[in-house]
C-alpha positions as CSV (number, residue, x, y, z in Angstrom):
1,M,143.3,109.7,119.2
2,T,140.2,111.3,117.7
3,Q,141.9,114.6,117.8
4,A,144.4,113.5,115.3
5,A,141.9,112.0,112.7
6,G,139.9,115.3,113.2
7,A,143.1,117.3,112.7
8,A,144.1,115.5,109.3
9,S,140.5,115.7,108.2
10,A,140.6,119.1,108.7
11,D,143.9,119.6,106.9
12,L,142.3,117.7,103.9
13,L,139.4,119.9,103.6
14,M,141.7,122.8,103.7
15,A,143.9,121.7,101.1
16,V,140.9,120.7,98.5
17,E,139.4,123.5,96.8
18,P,135.6,123.1,96.2
19,E,135.6,124.4,92.4
20,N,138.7,121.7,91.6
21,V,136.2,118.7,92.8
22,T,134.7,116.9,89.8
23,A,133.0,113.4,89.3
24,G,135.7,112.4,87.4
25,T,136.0,109.4,84.9
26,A,134.4,107.0,87.4
27,G,131.4,108.9,87.8
28,F,131.1,109.5,84.0
29,L,131.2,105.8,83.5
30,I,128.6,104.9,86.2
31,I,126.0,106.9,85.0
32,A,126.6,106.1,81.2
33,A,126.3,102.6,82.4
34,L,123.1,103.2,84.3
35,I,121.8,105.1,81.0
36,V,122.5,102.0,78.8
37,G,120.9,99.9,81.0
38,T,117.9,101.9,81.2
39,V,117.8,101.8,77.3
40,F,118.0,97.7,77.4
41,L,115.2,97.4,80.4
42,L,112.8,99.7,78.0
43,R,113.7,97.8,74.7
44,S,112.9,94.7,76.7
45,L,109.9,96.0,78.4
46,N,108.4,97.0,75.0
47,K,108.8,93.8,73.3
48,Q,106.8,92.4,76.5
49,L,104.1,94.9,76.2
50,K,103.8,94.0,72.5
51,K,103.3,89.9,73.0
52,V,100.3,90.6,75.5
53,D,97.2,90.0,73.6
54,F,93.6,90.9,75.4
55,E,90.1,90.9,74.7
56,E,88.2,94.1,76.0
57,A,85.4,93.2,77.9
58,D,82.0,94.6,76.9
59,D,81.1,97.6,79.1
60,P,78.2,96.8,81.7
61,D,76.6,99.9,81.8
62,G,76.1,100.0,77.9
63,S,77.6,103.6,77.7
64,A,79.6,102.4,74.8
65,D,76.5,101.8,72.9
66,A,75.1,104.9,73.7
67,E,77.9,106.9,72.1
68,S,78.0,104.7,69.0
69,P,76.2,106.5,65.9
70,A,73.9,103.3,65.2
71,S,72.3,103.6,68.6
72,T,71.0,107.0,67.9
73,D,69.5,106.0,64.6
74,A,65.3,106.0,64.8
75,D,65.4,102.8,63.1
76,A,67.8,100.9,65.4
77,P,66.2,98.8,68.3
78,A,65.8,100.3,71.6
79,S,67.4,97.4,73.4
80,T,69.5,94.8,72.8
81,D,69.8,91.1,74.4
82,A,72.9,92.8,76.7
83,D,71.0,95.3,77.9
84,A,68.1,92.6,78.9
85,Q,70.7,90.5,80.7
86,V,71.9,93.5,82.5
87,S,68.4,94.6,83.5
88,D,67.4,91.0,84.7
89,E,69.5,90.8,87.2
90,P,68.7,92.5,90.8
91,E,70.2,95.4,91.8
92,E,73.2,94.8,94.9
93,G,74.5,97.7,97.0
94,P,78.2,97.5,98.0
95,R,79.2,94.6,99.6
96,S,80.5,94.1,102.9
97,P,84.3,92.8,103.2
98,Q,83.2,89.8,105.3
99,G,80.8,88.3,102.8
């Protein structure tokens, strides 16, 4: 029984020439549908990302203040209230996962 199936598939392989095998219309339609679906998904993602409104948190290191031109001025105060709050907190090392 399996020999008959093997012989039939071997005959079929010999009858088909590799240069004549193409994806055809069905393959083209599937690829086109995937491309169209991807375009719609990207447009939807873009709309959702435009809706997001977030406030950026202040830099706890104060490195953003060091880069601003106002802090390089000689007339500018040396420290701000935000720097005082950060320096008043005790320095802690890395926390263990248990607590």
